[in-house]
C-alpha positions as semicolon CSV with decimal commas, in nm:
position;residue;x (nm);y (nm);z (nm)
1;X;-0,002;-0,001;0,001
2;X;0,149;0,331;-0,106
3;X;0,184;0,587;0,176
4;X;0,055;0,936;0,107
5;X;0,200;1,076;0,426
6;X;0,552;0,984;0,554
7;X;0,404;0,999;0,908
8;X;0,180;0,700;0,830
9;X;0,488;0,500;0,748
10;X;0,651;0,591;1,086
11;X;0,336;0,495;1,281
12;X;0,308;0,166;1,093
13;X;0,669;0,069;1,174
14;X;0,617;0,178;1,541
15;X;0,299;-0,008;1,616
16;X;0,201;-0,270;1,334
17;X;0,539;-0,444;1,326
18;X;0,548;-0,521;1,698
19;X;0,576;-0,892;1,764
20;X;0,268;-0,906;1,984
21;X;0,054;-0,712;1,716
22;X;0,178;-0,953;1,446
23;X;0,075;-1,251;1,663
24;X;-0,287;-1,114;1,718
25;X;-0,325;-1,031;1,346
26;X;-0,216;-1,383;1,251
27;X;-0,476;-1,538;1,492
28;X;-0,747;-1,317;1,339
29;X;-0,656;-1,412;0,998
30;X;-0,634;-1,791;1,092
31;X;-0,999;-1,754;1,244
32;X;-1,131;-1,593;0,937
33;X;-0,961;-1,865;0,711
34;X;-1,125;-2,143;0,910
35;X;-1,475;-1,997;0,861
36;X;-1,403;-1,921;0,496
37;X;-1,320;-2,296;0,441
38;X;-1,669;-2,382;0,598
39;X;-1,839;-2,123;0,366
40;X;-1,968;-1,902;0,641
41;X;-1,788;-1,587;0,541
42;X;-1,667;-1,463;0,206
43;X;-1,443;-1,185;0,100
44;X;-1,634;-0,848;0,091
45;X;-1,953;-0,984;0,251
46;X;-1,956;-0,721;0,531
47;X;-1,929;-0,997;0,805
48;X;-1,670;-1,027;1,071
49;X;-1,543;-1,335;1,259
50;X;-1,613;-1,270;1,634
51;X;-1,414;-1,440;1,914
52;X;-1,682;-1,509;2,187
53;X;-1,401;-1,482;2,444
54;X;-1,171;-1,202;2,309
55;X;-0,805;-1,284;2,240
56;X;-0,720;-1,004;2,477
57;X;-0,897;-1,180;2,748
58;X;-0,735;-1,522;2,701
59;X;-0,960;-1,650;2,422
60;X;-0,838;-1,889;2,157
61;X;-0,890;-1,944;1,780
62;X;-1,055;-2,280;1,833
63;X;-1,379;-2,325;1,626
64;X;-1,594;-2,337;1,944
65;X;-1,487;-1,987;2,031
66;X;-1,578;-1,837;1,687
67;X;-1,897;-1,696;1,544
68;X;-1,996;-1,481;1,250
69;X;-2,141;-1,134;1,317
70;X;-2,217;-0,843;1,094
71;X;-1,933;-0,587;1,097
72;X;-2,129;-0,309;1,261
73;X;-2,243;-0,545;1,545
74;X;-1,893;-0,684;1,605
75;X;-1,728;-0,340;1,606
76;X;-1,969;-0,164;1,827
77;X;-1,949;-0,155;2,204
78;X;-2,207;-0,138;2,473
79;X;-2,243;0,216;2,601
80;X;-2,349;0,398;2,915
81;X;-2,603;0,674;2,911
82;X;-2,325;0,932;2,894
83;X;-2,202;0,747;2,573
84;X;-1,884;0,605;2,736
85;X;-1,786;0,244;2,686
86;X;-1,923;0,006;2,962
């Protein structure tokens, strides 16, 4: 992907290339590939693979921990009345 702004390249190198970030991205890609083989998701279908127990909370990429959700449902968070995240 070409970078329009040199600052974007610096932020990518600083964050996206960290070993822990690479490991998490690989786990997400593995989960999506598993469900693509089953025919539950397709490229560009607007669906996300959801980890029932998030990877950040100790979840795994086993099939029993995965489900398919719409992108808007998977990326939204429950909010309090003051619009902060619960």
